[in-house]
All heavy atoms as a GROMACS GRO file, in nm:
protein
  642
    1THR      N    1  13.772  15.410   8.266
    1THR     CA    2  13.743  15.474   8.393
    1THR      C    3  13.598  15.520   8.394
    1THR      O    4  13.534  15.532   8.289
    1THR     CB    5  13.835  15.595   8.417
    1THR    OG1    6  13.803  15.696   8.321
    1THR    CG2    7  13.982  15.556   8.410
    2LYS      N    8  13.549  15.550   8.513
    2LYS     CA    9  13.413  15.602   8.524
    2LYS      C   10  13.397  15.730   8.444
    2LYS      O   11  13.296  15.751   8.377
    2LYS     CB   12  13.379  15.631   8.671
    2LYS     CG   13  13.336  15.513   8.750
    2LYS     CD   14  13.293  15.560   8.889
    2LYS     CE   15  13.246  15.443   8.972
    2LYS     NZ   16  13.198  15.486   9.103
    3LYS      N   17  13.496  15.816   8.450
    3LYS     CA   18  13.488  15.944   8.378
    3LYS      C   19  13.479  15.922   8.228
    3LYS      O   20  13.400  15.988   8.160
    3LYS     CB   21  13.607  16.032   8.411
    3LYS     CG   22  13.597  16.168   8.342
    3LYS     CD   23  13.711  16.260   8.378
    3LYS     CE   24  13.708  16.393   8.311
    3LYS     NZ   25  13.619  16.420   8.204
    4GLU      N   26  13.556  15.830   8.174
    4GLU     CA   27  13.552  15.805   8.030
    4GLU      C   28  13.416  15.750   7.987
    4GLU      O   29  13.360  15.793   7.885
    4GLU     CB   30  13.662  15.707   7.990
    4GLU     CG   31  13.800  15.767   8.004
    4GLU     CD   32  13.910  15.664   7.996
    4GLU    OE1   33  13.894  15.552   8.049
    4GLU    OE2   34  14.015  15.697   7.936
    5ILE      N   35  13.362  15.659   8.064
    5ILE     CA   36  13.229  15.604   8.034
    5ILE      C   37  13.124  15.713   8.048
    5ILE      O   38  13.035  15.727   7.963
    5ILE     CB   39  13.196  15.484   8.125
    5ILE    CG1   40  13.294  15.369   8.100
    5ILE    CG2   41  13.052  15.439   8.108
    5ILE    CD1   42  13.285  15.306   7.964
    6TYR      N   43  13.134  15.792   8.154
    6TYR     CA   44  13.039  15.901   8.176
    6TYR      C   45  13.042  15.998   8.058
    6TYR      O   46  12.938  16.034   8.004
    6TYR     CB   47  13.071  15.973   8.307
    6TYR     CG   48  12.972  16.082   8.340
    6TYR    CD1   49  12.859  16.056   8.415
    6TYR    CD2   50  12.991  16.212   8.293
    6TYR    CE1   51  12.766  16.155   8.444
    6TYR    CE2   52  12.899  16.312   8.321
    6TYR     CZ   53  12.788  16.282   8.396
    6TYR     OH   54  12.696  16.381   8.423
    7ASP      N   55  13.161  16.041   8.019
    7ASP     CA   56  13.174  16.137   7.909
    7ASP      C   57  13.118  16.080   7.779
    7ASP      O   58  13.051  16.150   7.704
    7ASP     CB   59  13.319  16.179   7.890
    7ASP     CG   60  13.371  16.267   8.003
    7ASP    OD1   61  13.290  16.319   8.084
    7ASP    OD2   62  13.495  16.281   8.013
    8LEU      N   63  13.143  15.954   7.752
    8LEU     CA   64  13.094  15.890   7.631
    8LEU      C   65  12.941  15.884   7.630
    8LEU      O   66  12.875  15.929   7.537
    8LEU     CB   67  13.151  15.749   7.616
    8LEU     CG   68  13.096  15.667   7.500
    8LEU    CD1   69  13.138  15.728   7.367
    8LEU    CD2   70  13.143  15.524   7.511
    9ALA      N   71  12.883  15.828   7.734
    9ALA     CA   72  12.738  15.809   7.739
    9ALA      C   73  12.664  15.942   7.749
    9ALA      O   74  12.557  15.959   7.690
    9ALA     CB   75  12.700  15.720   7.857
   10ASN      N   76  12.720  16.036   7.820
   10ASN     CA   77  12.656  16.166   7.838
   10ASN      C   78  12.649  16.244   7.707
   10ASN      O   79  12.572  16.338   7.694
   10ASN     CB   80  12.729  16.246   7.946
   10ASN     CG   81  12.638  16.345   8.015
   10ASN    OD1   82  12.526  16.312   8.050
   10ASN    ND2   83  12.687  16.466   8.034
   11THR      N   84  12.726  16.204   7.608
   11THR     CA   85  12.720  16.264   7.475
   11THR      C   86  12.584  16.237   7.411
   11THR      O   87  12.532  16.318   7.335
   11THR     CB   88  12.831  16.205   7.386
   11THR    OG1   89  12.956  16.233   7.446
   11THR    CG2   90  12.828  16.264   7.246
   12TYR      N   91  12.526  16.123   7.442
   12TYR     CA   92  12.402  16.079   7.379
   12TYR      C   93  12.276  16.106   7.461
   12TYR      O   94  12.168  16.120   7.406
   12TYR     CB   95  12.410  15.930   7.348
   12TYR     CG   96  12.526  15.897   7.258
   12TYR    CD1   97  12.638  15.832   7.305
   12TYR    CD2   98  12.524  15.934   7.124
   12TYR    CE1   99  12.744  15.803   7.222
   12TYR    CE2  100  12.630  15.906   7.040
   12TYR     CZ  101  12.741  15.841   7.089
   12TYR     OH  102  12.846  15.813   7.008
   13ALA      N  103  12.290  16.108   7.592
   13ALA     CA  104  12.174  16.129   7.679
   13ALA      C  105  12.222  16.174   7.816
   13ALA      O  106  12.334  16.144   7.857
   13ALA     CB  107  12.093  16.000   7.692
   14LYS      N  108  12.136  16.244   7.888
   14LYS     CA  109  12.171  16.296   8.021
   14LYS      C  110  12.190  16.180   8.118
   14LYS      O  111  12.098  16.105   8.148
   14LYS     CB  112  12.059  16.388   8.069
   14LYS     CG  113  12.085  16.451   8.202
   14LYS     CD  114  12.172  16.572   8.191
   14LYS     CE  115  12.173  16.642   8.326
   14LYS     NZ  116  12.297  16.706   8.351
   15LEU      N  117  12.310  16.165   8.167
   15LEU     CA  118  12.347  16.055   8.254
   15LEU      C  119  12.345  16.099   8.400
   15LEU      O  120  12.396  16.205   8.435
   15LEU     CB  121  12.487  16.007   8.216
   15LEU     CG  122  12.538  15.877   8.273
   15LEU    CD1  123  12.447  15.761   8.234
   15LEU    CD2  124  12.678  15.851   8.221
   16LYS      N  125  12.286  16.017   8.485
   16LYS     CA  126  12.278  16.047   8.627
   16LYS      C  127  12.398  15.989   8.703
   16LYS      O  128  12.455  16.054   8.789
   16LYS     CB  129  12.149  15.989   8.686
   16LYS     CG  130  12.122  16.030   8.827
   16LYS     CD  131  11.994  15.983   8.891
   16LYS     CE  132  11.898  15.907   8.808
   16LYS     NZ  133  11.779  15.862   8.879
   17ALA      N  134  12.436  15.863   8.671
   17ALA     CA  135  12.546  15.800   8.745
   17ALA      C  136  12.604  15.684   8.665
   17ALA      O  137  12.537  15.625   8.580
   17ALA     CB  138  12.495  15.748   8.879
   18VAL      N  139  12.730  15.652   8.697
   18VAL     CA  140  12.798  15.534   8.643
   18VAL      C  141  12.842  15.451   8.763
   18VAL      O  142  12.905  15.502   8.855
   18VAL     CB  143  12.922  15.572   8.560
   18VAL    CG1  144  12.999  15.449   8.517
   18VAL    CG2  145  12.884  15.657   8.441
   19ARG      N  146  12.806  15.324   8.762
   19ARG     CA  147  12.850  15.233   8.869
   19ARG      C  148  12.935  15.124   8.807
   19ARG      O  149  12.894  15.058   8.712
   19ARG     CB  150  12.729  15.171   8.939
   19ARG     CG  151  12.648  15.276   9.016
   19ARG     CD  152  12.525  15.218   9.081
   19ARG     NE  153  12.426  15.189   8.977
   19ARG     CZ  154  12.352  15.079   8.970
   19ARG    NH1  155  12.363  14.985   9.061
   19ARG    NH2  156  12.264  15.062   8.873
   20MET      N  157  13.057  15.107   8.859
   20MET     CA  158  13.151  15.005   8.810
   20MET      C  159  13.186  14.912   8.924
   20MET      O  160  13.271  14.944   9.007
   20MET     CB  161  13.277  15.072   8.756
   20MET     CG  162  13.253  15.159   8.635
   20MET     SD  163  13.404  15.235   8.572
   20MET     CE  164  13.463  15.106   8.466
   21PRO      N  165  13.122  14.796   8.931
   21PRO     CA  166  13.153  14.701   9.039
   21PRO      C  167  13.300  14.658   9.037
   21PRO      O  168  13.357  14.637   8.930
   21PRO     CB  169  13.062  14.582   9.010
   21PRO     CG  170  12.952  14.638   8.924
   21PRO     CD  171  13.015  14.748   8.845
   22GLU      N  172  13.357  14.647   9.155
   22GLU     CA  173  13.498  14.606   9.167
   22GLU      C  174  13.509  14.456   9.188
   22GLU      O  175  13.416  14.391   9.234
   22GLU     CB  176  13.562  14.677   9.286
   22GLU     CG  177  13.577  14.826   9.269
   22GLU     CD  178  13.652  14.889   9.385
   22GLU    OE1  179  13.660  14.828   9.493
   22GLU    OE2  180  13.702  15.001   9.366
   23LYS      N  181  13.626  14.404   9.156
   23LYS     CA  182  13.656  14.264   9.184
   23LYS      C  183  13.659  14.246   9.336
   23LYS      O  184  13.683  14.340   9.410
   23LYS     CB  185  13.792  14.225   9.126
   23LYS     CG  186  13.794  14.227   8.975
   23LYS     CD  187  13.932  14.191   8.924
   23LYS     CE  188  13.936  14.201   8.773
   23LYS     NZ  189  14.070  14.174   8.719
   24ALA      N  190  13.638  14.123   9.380
   24ALA     CA  191  13.635  14.095   9.524
   24ALA      C  192  13.765  14.134   9.593
   24ALA      O  193  13.764  14.180   9.707
   24ALA     CB  194  13.605  13.947   9.548
   25ASP      N  195  13.878  14.118   9.524
   25ASP     CA  196  14.007  14.152   9.584
   25ASP      C  197  14.044  14.299   9.563
   25ASP      O  198  14.154  14.342   9.596
   25ASP     CB  199  14.116  14.062   9.528
   25ASP     CG  200  14.140  14.080   9.379
   25ASP    OD1  201  14.073  14.165   9.316
   25ASP    OD2  202  14.226  14.007   9.324
   26ARG      N  203  13.951  14.377   9.508
   26ARG     CA  204  13.968  14.520   9.484
   26ARG      C  205  14.085  14.555   9.394
   26ARG      O  206  14.146  14.662   9.403
   26ARG     CB  207  13.979  14.596   9.616
   26ARG     CG  208  13.860  14.578   9.707
   26ARG     CD  209  13.829  14.707   9.777
   26ARG     NE  210  13.717  14.692   9.869
   26ARG     CZ  211  13.595  14.730   9.839
   26ARG    NH1  212  13.568  14.783   9.724
   26ARG    NH2  213  13.496  14.715   9.927
   27SER      N  214  14.119  14.462   9.303
   27SER     CA  215  14.231  14.486   9.212
   27SER      C  216  14.189  14.560   9.085
   27SER      O  217  14.271  14.585   8.999
   27SER     CB  218  14.296  14.353   9.173
   27SER     OG  219  14.205  14.271   9.101
   28GLY      N  220  14.063  14.594   9.076
   28GLY     CA  221  14.014  14.668   8.959
   28GLY      C  222  13.867  14.640   8.938
   28GLY      O  223  13.804  14.569   9.015
   29HIS      N  224  13.814  14.696   8.830
   29HIS     CA  225  13.672  14.674   8.804
   29HIS      C  226  13.651  14.541   8.733
   29HIS      O  227  13.745  14.481   8.683
   29HIS     CB  228  13.611  14.792   8.726
   29HIS     CG  229  13.664  14.807   8.588
   29HIS    ND1  230  13.617  14.735   8.482
   29HIS    CD2  231  13.761  14.887   8.538
   29HIS    CE1  232  13.682  14.769   8.373
   29HIS    NE2  233  13.770  14.860   8.404
   30ARG      N  234  13.527  14.497   8.730
   30ARG     CA  235  13.495  14.363   8.680
   30ARG      C  236  13.469  14.359   8.530
   30ARG      O  237  13.433  14.255   8.476
   30ARG     CB  238  13.374  14.309   8.756
   30ARG     CG  239  13.409  14.288   8.903
   30ARG     CD  240  13.292  14.257   8.988
   30ARG     NE  241  13.226  14.134   8.951
   30ARG     CZ  242  13.116  14.088   9.007
   30ARG    NH1  243  13.058  14.157   9.103
   30ARG    NH2  244  13.062  13.976   8.967
   31GLY      N  245  13.487  14.467   8.461
   31GLY     CA  246  13.474  14.467   8.316
   31GLY      C  247  13.337  14.505   8.265
   31GLY      O  248  13.310  14.494   8.146
   32PHE      N  249  13.252  14.550   8.352
   32PHE     CA  250  13.121  14.599   8.310
   32PHE      C  251  13.079  14.711   8.403
   32PHE      O  252  13.138  14.732   8.508
   32PHE     CB  253  13.016  14.486   8.309
   32PHE     CG  254  12.992  14.422   8.443
   32PHE    CD1  255  12.894  14.470   8.527
   32PHE    CD2  256  13.067  14.313   8.483
   32PHE    CE1  257  12.871  14.411   8.651
   32PHE    CE2  258  13.045  14.253   8.606
   32PHE     CZ  259  12.947  14.302   8.690
   33CYS      N  260  12.977  14.784   8.361
   33CYS     CA  261  12.927  14.892   8.444
   33CYS      C  262  12.778  14.910   8.423
   33CYS      O  263  12.719  14.852   8.331
   33CYS     CB  264  13.002  15.022   8.415
   33CYS     SG  265  12.974  15.088   8.251
   34PHE      N  266  12.718  14.988   8.509
   34PHE     CA  267  12.577  15.021   8.500
   34PHE      C  268  12.565  15.171   8.482
   34PHE      O  269  12.631  15.248   8.552
   34PHE     CB  270  12.503  14.979   8.628
   34PHE     CG  271  12.504  14.831   8.649
   34PHE    CD1  272  12.599  14.773   8.731
   34PHE    CD2  273  12.410  14.750   8.586
   34PHE    CE1  274  12.600  14.636   8.751
   34PHE    CE2  275  12.411  14.614   8.606
   34PHE     CZ  276  12.505  14.556   8.688
   35LEU      N  277  12.482  15.211   8.388
   35LEU     CA  278  12.458  15.353   8.363
   35LEU      C  279  12.317  15.386   8.409
   35LEU      O  280  12.222  15.318   8.373
   35LEU     CB  281  12.471  15.383   8.213
   35LEU     CG  282  12.602  15.340   8.146
   35LEU    CD1  283  12.597  15.373   7.998
   35LEU    CD2  284  12.720  15.406   8.213
   36ASP      N  285  12.305  15.490   8.488
   36ASP     CA  286  12.175  15.536   8.536
   36ASP      C  287  12.141  15.668   8.466
   36ASP      O  288  12.218  15.764   8.473
   36ASP     CB  289  12.177  15.560   8.687
   36ASP     CG  290  12.200  15.432   8.765
   36ASP    OD1  291  12.152  15.327   8.721
   36ASP    OD2  292  12.266  15.439   8.870
   37PHE      N  293  12.026  15.668   8.400
   37PHE     CA  294  11.981  15.786   8.328
   37PHE      C  295  11.866  15.852   8.404
   37PHE      O  296  11.801  15.788   8.486
   37PHE     CB  297  11.938  15.749   8.186
   37PHE     CG  298  12.053  15.702   8.102
   37PHE    CD1  299  12.086  15.568   8.095
   37PHE    CD2  300  12.130  15.793   8.032
   37PHE    CE1  301  12.194  15.524   8.019
   37PHE    CE2  302  12.238  15.750   7.956
   37PHE     CZ  303  12.270  15.615   7.949
   38ASN      N  304  11.841  15.977   8.372
   38ASN     CA  305  11.734  16.051   8.439
   38ASN      C  306  11.595  16.004   8.398
   38ASN      O  307  11.503  16.006   8.479
   38ASN     CB  308  11.748  16.201   8.413
   38ASN     CG  309  11.866  16.259   8.488
   38ASN    OD1  310  11.884  16.234   8.606
   38ASN    ND2  311  11.948  16.335   8.418
   39THR      N  312  11.580  15.962   8.272
   39THR     CA  313  11.449  15.918   8.225
   39THR      C  314  11.463  15.791   8.143
   39THR      O  315  11.572  15.759   8.092
   39THR     CB  316  11.381  16.025   8.136
   39THR    OG1  317  11.455  16.038   8.014
   39THR    CG2  318  11.370  16.159   8.207
   40ARG      N  319  11.353  15.720   8.128
   40ARG     CA  320  11.351  15.599   8.045
   40ARG      C  321  11.383  15.635   7.900
   40ARG      O  322  11.453  15.562   7.831
   40ARG     CB  323  11.216  15.530   8.055
   40ARG     CG  324  11.208  15.403   7.975
   40ARG     CD  325  11.073  15.337   7.990
   40ARG     NE  326  11.048  15.292   8.125
   40ARG     CZ  327  11.079  15.170   8.171
   40ARG    NH1  328  11.137  15.084   8.091
   40ARG    NH2  329  11.052  15.137   8.294
   41GLN      N  330  11.332  15.748   7.853
   41GLN     CA  331  11.357  15.790   7.714
   41GLN      C  332  11.506  15.814   7.690
   41GLN      O  333  11.559  15.774   7.587
   41GLN     CB  334  11.278  15.917   7.680
   41GLN     CG  335  11.298  15.964   7.537
   41GLN     CD  336  11.260  15.859   7.434
   41GLN    OE1  337  11.156  15.797   7.444
   41GLN    NE2  338  11.344  15.839   7.334
   42GLU      N  339  11.573  15.876   7.785
   42GLU     CA  340  11.717  15.898   7.770
   42GLU      C  341  11.792  15.766   7.769
   42GLU      O  342  11.887  15.747   7.693
   42GLU     CB  343  11.768  15.991   7.879
   42GLU     CG  344  11.723  16.134   7.857
   42GLU     CD  345  11.760  16.226   7.971
   42GLU    OE1  346  11.775  16.180   8.085
   42GLU    OE2  347  11.773  16.346   7.943
   43ALA      N  348  11.750  15.674   7.852
   43ALA     CA  349  11.814  15.541   7.854
   43ALA      C  350  11.793  15.471   7.721
   43ALA      O  351  11.886  15.409   7.667
   43ALA     CB  352  11.756  15.458   7.968
   44THR      N  353  11.673  15.479   7.665
   44THR     CA  354  11.644  15.416   7.536
   44THR      C  355  11.728  15.478   7.426
   44THR      O  356  11.784  15.408   7.341
   44THR     CB  357  11.494  15.429   7.504
   44THR    OG1  358  11.420  15.366   7.608
   44THR    CG2  359  11.459  15.366   7.372
   45THR      N  360  11.739  15.610   7.427
   45THR     CA  361  11.820  15.681   7.328
   45THR      C  362  11.966  15.637   7.337
   45THR      O  363  12.029  15.605   7.236
   45THR     CB  364  11.809  15.833   7.347
   45THR    OG1  365  11.673  15.871   7.329
   45THR    CG2  366  11.898  15.909   7.251
   46ALA      N  367  12.019  15.635   7.458
   46ALA     CA  368  12.159  15.595   7.477
   46ALA      C  369  12.180  15.449   7.436
   46ALA      O  370  12.281  15.417   7.372
   46ALA     CB  371  12.200  15.615   7.622
   47LEU      N  372  12.088  15.363   7.469
   47LEU     CA  373  12.098  15.221   7.434
   47LEU      C  374  12.109  15.206   7.283
   47LEU      O  375  12.193  15.132   7.232
   47LEU     CB  376  11.976  15.146   7.487
   47LEU     CG  377  11.972  14.996   7.461
   47LEU    CD1  378  12.081  14.925   7.539
   47LEU    CD2  379  11.836  14.941   7.500
   48THR      N  380  12.027  15.278   7.210
   48THR     CA  381  12.028  15.271   7.064
   48THR      C  382  12.158  15.327   7.007
   48THR      O  383  12.221  15.266   6.921
   48THR     CB  384  11.908  15.350   7.006
   48THR    OG1  385  11.789  15.295   7.060
   48THR    CG2  386  11.906  15.344   6.856
   49ARG      N  387  12.198  15.442   7.056
   49ARG     CA  388  12.316  15.509   6.998
   49ARG      C  389  12.448  15.446   7.039
   49ARG      O  390  12.547  15.457   6.968
   49ARG     CB  391  12.313  15.656   7.034
   49ARG     CG  392  12.197  15.726   6.965
   49ARG     CD  393  12.203  15.872   6.985
   49ARG     NE  394  12.096  15.938   6.911
   49ARG     CZ  395  12.065  16.063   6.924
   49ARG    NH1  396  12.132  16.139   7.009
   49ARG    NH2  397  11.968  16.116   6.853
   50LEU      N  398  12.453  15.381   7.154
   50LEU     CA  399  12.578  15.318   7.199
   50LEU      C  400  12.594  15.175   7.147
   50LEU      O  401  12.697  15.112   7.169
   50LEU     CB  402  12.584  15.317   7.352
   50LEU     CG  403  12.606  15.452   7.418
   50LEU    CD1  404  12.583  15.443   7.568
   50LEU    CD2  405  12.746  15.504   7.389
   51ALA      N  406  12.494  15.124   7.077
   51ALA     CA  407  12.494  14.984   7.033
   51ALA      C  408  12.613  14.950   6.944
   51ALA      O  409  12.664  14.837   6.949
   51ALA     CB  410  12.363  14.950   6.963
   52ASP      N  411  12.660  15.042   6.864
   52ASP     CA  412  12.770  15.014   6.770
   52ASP      C  413  12.896  15.093   6.801
   52ASP      O  414  12.980  15.113   6.714
   52ASP     CB  415  12.724  15.043   6.627
   52ASP     CG  416  12.614  14.948   6.583
   52ASP    OD1  417  12.625  14.828   6.613
   52ASP    OD2  418  12.518  14.995   6.520
   53VAL      N  419  12.911  15.136   6.924
   53VAL     CA  420  13.026  15.218   6.963
   53VAL      C  421  13.144  15.131   7.004
   53VAL      O  422  13.128  15.026   7.065
   53VAL     CB  423  12.985  15.314   7.078
   53VAL    CG1  424  13.105  15.383   7.138
   53VAL    CG2  425  12.886  15.417   7.026
   54HIS      N  426  13.262  15.178   6.969
   54HIS     CA  427  13.387  15.115   7.013
   54HIS      C  428  13.460  15.215   7.102
   54HIS      O  429  13.459  15.335   7.076
   54HIS     CB  430  13.475  15.078   6.895
   54HIS     CG  431  13.424  14.962   6.818
   54HIS    ND1  432  13.316  14.969   6.735
   54HIS    CD2  433  13.466  14.833   6.816
   54HIS    CE1  434  13.294  14.851   6.681
   54HIS    NE2  435  13.383  14.766   6.729
   55LEU      N  436  13.522  15.166   7.207
   55LEU     CA  437  13.601  15.249   7.297
   55LEU      C  438  13.737  15.183   7.311
   55LEU      O  439  13.746  15.067   7.355
   55LEU     CB  440  13.531  15.261   7.433
   55LEU     CG  441  13.598  15.348   7.538
   55LEU    CD1  442  13.603  15.494   7.491
   55LEU    CD2  443  13.524  15.339   7.671
   56TYR      N  444  13.841  15.253   7.271
   56TYR     CA  445  13.976  15.198   7.272
   56TYR      C  446  13.982  15.064   7.198
   56TYR      O  447  14.034  14.965   7.248
   56TYR     CB  448  14.030  15.183   7.415
   56TYR     CG  449  14.036  15.313   7.489
   56TYR    CD1  450  13.961  15.333   7.604
   56TYR    CD2  451  14.116  15.418   7.444
   56TYR    CE1  452  13.966  15.452   7.672
   56TYR    CE2  453  14.120  15.538   7.511
   56TYR     CZ  454  14.046  15.554   7.625
   56TYR     OH  455  14.050  15.674   7.692
   57ASP      N  456  13.925  15.063   7.078
   57ASP     CA  457  13.922  14.945   6.991
   57ASP      C  458  13.848  14.826   7.050
   57ASP      O  459  13.869  14.712   7.010
   57ASP     CB  460  14.064  14.903   6.950
   57ASP     CG  461  14.131  15.008   6.864
   57ASP    OD1  462  14.061  15.070   6.782
   57ASP    OD2  463  14.253  15.026   6.878
   58ARG      N  464  13.761  14.850   7.145
   58ARG     CA  465  13.678  14.744   7.203
   58ARG      C  466  13.532  14.776   7.176
   58ARG      O  467  13.487  14.887   7.203
   58ARG     CB  468  13.700  14.731   7.353
   58ARG     CG  469  13.835  14.677   7.387
   58ARG     CD  470  13.845  14.654   7.533
   58ARG     NE  471  13.948  14.555   7.556
   58ARG     CZ  472  13.965  14.492   7.667
   58ARG    NH1  473  13.887  14.517   7.769
   58ARG    NH2  474  14.060  14.404   7.681
   59HIS      N  475  13.461  14.678   7.125
   59HIS     CA  476  13.319  14.694   7.100
   59HIS      C  477  13.245  14.691   7.233
   59HIS      O  478  13.264  14.600   7.312
   59HIS     CB  479  13.267  14.584   7.009
   59HIS     CG  480  13.121  14.589   6.987
   59HIS    ND1  481  13.062  14.681   6.903
   59HIS    CD2  482  13.019  14.516   7.039
   59HIS    CE1  483  12.932  14.664   6.905
   59HIS    NE2  484  12.902  14.564   6.986
   60LEU      N  485  13.163  14.791   7.258
   60LEU     CA  486  13.086  14.794   7.381
   60LEU      C  487  12.958  14.712   7.364
   60LEU      O  488  12.887  14.727   7.265
   60LEU     CB  489  13.048  14.937   7.418
   60LEU     CG  490  13.163  15.035   7.441
   60LEU    CD1  491  13.107  15.172   7.479
   60LEU    CD2  492  13.257  14.984   7.547
   61VAL      N  493  12.932  14.625   7.457
   61VAL     CA  494  12.807  14.549   7.457
   61VAL      C  495  12.713  14.623   7.551
   61VAL      O  496  12.738  14.632   7.671
   61VAL     CB  497  12.829  14.404   7.505
   61VAL    CG1  498  12.697  14.330   7.512
   61VAL    CG2  499  12.929  14.333   7.414
   62VAL      N  500  12.606  14.677   7.494
   62VAL     CA  501  12.514  14.760   7.571
   62VAL      C  502  12.380  14.687   7.578
   62VAL      O  503  12.322  14.653   7.475
   62VAL     CB  504  12.496  14.898   7.505
   62VAL    CG1  505  12.404  14.985   7.587
   62VAL    CG2  506  12.631  14.965   7.484
   63GLN      N  507  12.335  14.662   7.700
   63GLN     CA  508  12.210  14.591   7.721
   63GLN      C  509  12.131  14.659   7.832
   63GLN      O  510  12.190  14.711   7.926
   63GLN     CB  511  12.235  14.446   7.764
   63GLN     CG  512  12.314  14.365   7.666
   63GLN     CD  513  12.349  14.228   7.724
   63GLN    OE1  514  12.366  14.214   7.844
   63GLN    NE2  515  12.362  14.131   7.637
   64PRO      N  516  11.998  14.654   7.821
   64PRO     CA  517  11.921  14.708   7.934
   64PRO      C  518  11.932  14.613   8.052
   64PRO      O  519  11.939  14.491   8.034
   64PRO     CB  520  11.778  14.712   7.880
   64PRO     CG  521  11.776  14.612   7.769
   64PRO     CD  522  11.915  14.607   7.713
   65ALA      N  523  11.937  14.668   8.171
   65ALA     CA  524  11.945  14.586   8.291
   65ALA      C  525  11.807  14.532   8.326
   65ALA      O  526  11.706  14.596   8.299
   65ALA     CB  527  12.000  14.668   8.408
   66ASP      N  528  11.805  14.415   8.385
   66ASP     CA  529  11.680  14.361   8.437
   66ASP      C  530  11.656  14.423   8.574
   66ASP      O  531  11.739  14.411   8.664
   66ASP     CB  532  11.688  14.208   8.452
   66ASP     CG  533  11.691  14.138   8.319
   66ASP    OD1  534  11.641  14.195   8.220
   66ASP    OD2  535  11.742  14.025   8.312
   67VAL      N  536  11.546  14.491   8.588
   67VAL     CA  537  11.513  14.556   8.714
   67VAL      C  538  11.504  14.452   8.824
   67VAL      O  539  11.444  14.347   8.808
   67VAL     CB  540  11.380  14.634   8.703
   67VAL    CG1  541  11.342  14.694   8.836
   67VAL    CG2  542  11.392  14.741   8.596
   68GLY      N  543  11.568  14.481   8.936
   68GLY     CA  544  11.563  14.390   9.050
   68GLY      C  545  11.679  14.292   9.056
   68GLY      O  546  11.696  14.222   9.154
   69ARG      N  547  11.762  14.287   8.951
   69ARG     CA  548  11.878  14.199   8.954
   69ARG      C  549  12.001  14.280   8.988
   69ARG      O  550  12.011  14.397   8.954
   69ARG     CB  551  11.897  14.132   8.818
   69ARG     CG  552  11.784  14.035   8.788
   69ARG     CD  553  11.799  13.972   8.654
   69ARG     NE  554  11.921  13.893   8.651
   69ARG     CZ  555  11.981  13.858   8.537
   69ARG    NH1  556  11.932  13.895   8.422
   69ARG    NH2  557  12.090  13.785   8.539
   70ASN      N  558  12.096  14.216   9.052
   70ASN     CA  559  12.219  14.287   9.083
   70ASN      C  560  12.334  14.230   9.000
   70ASN      O  561  12.319  14.130   8.931
   70ASN     CB  562  12.251  14.285   9.233
   70ASN     CG  563  12.275  14.146   9.285
   70ASN    OD1  564  12.328  14.060   9.215
   70ASN    ND2  565  12.238  14.121   9.409
   71ALA      N  566  12.448  14.293   9.006
   71ALA     CA  567  12.562  14.254   8.924
   71ALA      C  568  12.605  14.110   8.948
   71ALA      O  569  12.633  14.037   8.854
   71ALA     CB  570  12.680  14.349   8.951
   72ASP      N  571  12.606  14.065   9.072
   72ASP     CA  572  12.651  13.929   9.101
   72ASP      C  573  12.559  13.825   9.039
   72ASP      O  574  12.604  13.726   8.984
   72ASP     CB  575  12.661  13.907   9.253
   72ASP     CG  576  12.773  13.989   9.313
   72ASP    OD1  577  12.874  14.012   9.244
   72ASP    OD2  578  12.759  14.032   9.429
   73SER      N  579  12.428  13.847   9.044
   73SER     CA  580  12.337  13.749   8.986
   73SER      C  581  12.348  13.748   8.834
   73SER      O  582  12.332  13.645   8.771
   73SER     CB  583  12.193  13.774   9.031
   73SER     OG  584  12.144  13.896   8.977
   74MET      N  585  12.376  13.863   8.773
   74MET     CA  586  12.391  13.868   8.628
   74MET      C  587  12.514  13.792   8.584
   74MET      O  588  12.510  13.716   8.489
   74MET     CB  589  12.400  14.013   8.581
   74MET     CG  590  12.269  14.088   8.596
   74MET     SD  591  12.284  14.261   8.553
   74MET     CE  592  12.302  14.247   8.376
   75VAL      N  593  12.626  13.810   8.652
   75VAL     CA  594  12.750  13.742   8.618
   75VAL      C  595  12.735  13.591   8.641
   75VAL      O  596  12.777  13.510   8.558
   75VAL     CB  597  12.870  13.799   8.697
   75VAL    CG1  598  12.993  13.714   8.679
   75VAL    CG2  599  12.896  13.942   8.655
   76GLN      N  600  12.673  13.552   8.750
   76GLN     CA  601  12.655  13.412   8.780
   76GLN      C  602  12.575  13.343   8.670
   76GLN      O  603  12.610  13.235   8.626
   76GLN     CB  604  12.584  13.395   8.914
   76GLN     CG  605  12.569  13.251   8.957
   76GLN     CD  606  12.501  13.239   9.094
   76GLN    OE1  607  12.434  13.332   9.138
   76GLN    NE2  608  12.520  13.128   9.158
   77LYS      N  609  12.470  13.404   8.622
   77LYS     CA  610  12.387  13.345   8.518
   77LYS      C  611  12.466  13.329   8.388
   77LYS      O  612  12.454  13.227   8.321
   77LYS     CB  613  12.263  13.431   8.494
   77LYS     CG  614  12.171  13.371   8.390
   77LYS     CD  615  12.046  13.453   8.371
   77LYS     CE  616  11.957  13.390   8.267
   77LYS     NZ  617  11.840  13.467   8.238
   78GLU      N  618  12.549  13.426   8.355
   78GLU     CA  619  12.627  13.421   8.232
   78GLU      C  620  12.733  13.311   8.236
   78GLU      O  621  12.770  13.258   8.132
   78GLU     CB  622  12.693  13.556   8.204
   78GLU     CG  623  12.592  13.663   8.167
   78GLU     CD  624  12.657  13.800   8.151
   78GLU    OE1  625  12.779  13.810   8.167
   78GLU    OE2  626  12.583  13.895   8.123
   79THR      N  627  12.783  13.275   8.351
   79THR     CA  628  12.890  13.176   8.360
   79THR      C  629  12.836  13.034   8.376
   79THR      O  630  12.912  12.938   8.371
   79THR     CB  631  12.984  13.208   8.477
   79THR    OG1  632  12.911  13.211   8.599
   79THR    CG2  633  13.055  13.340   8.453
   80GLU      N  634  12.706  13.019   8.396
   80GLU     CA  635  12.648  12.886   8.414
   80GLU      C  636  12.633  12.815   8.283
   80GLU      O  637  12.622  12.864   8.180
   80GLU     CB  638  12.512  12.896   8.484
   80GLU     CG  639  12.526  12.939   8.626
   80GLU     CD  640  12.392  12.959   8.696
   80GLU    OE1  641  12.287  12.962   8.628
   80GLU    OE2  642  12.394  12.975   8.818
   0.00000   0.00000   0.00000
């Protein structure tokens, strides 16, 4: 949930927002989220510290977002 991700990430750095894109049919989230931090330094700290974290026995893949890209373009590129 957004709250679980928020609580986890906020442990390492001050988090501004969590965005979890939904599936087109609104049956749930798409399996990834975007974390917005207050500063670049906080984002860098969180990126480093969350790199080896597991949540509910799942390894979290943490990557910096490409500025100017949206969730749909990121997913499309990964499936090509």
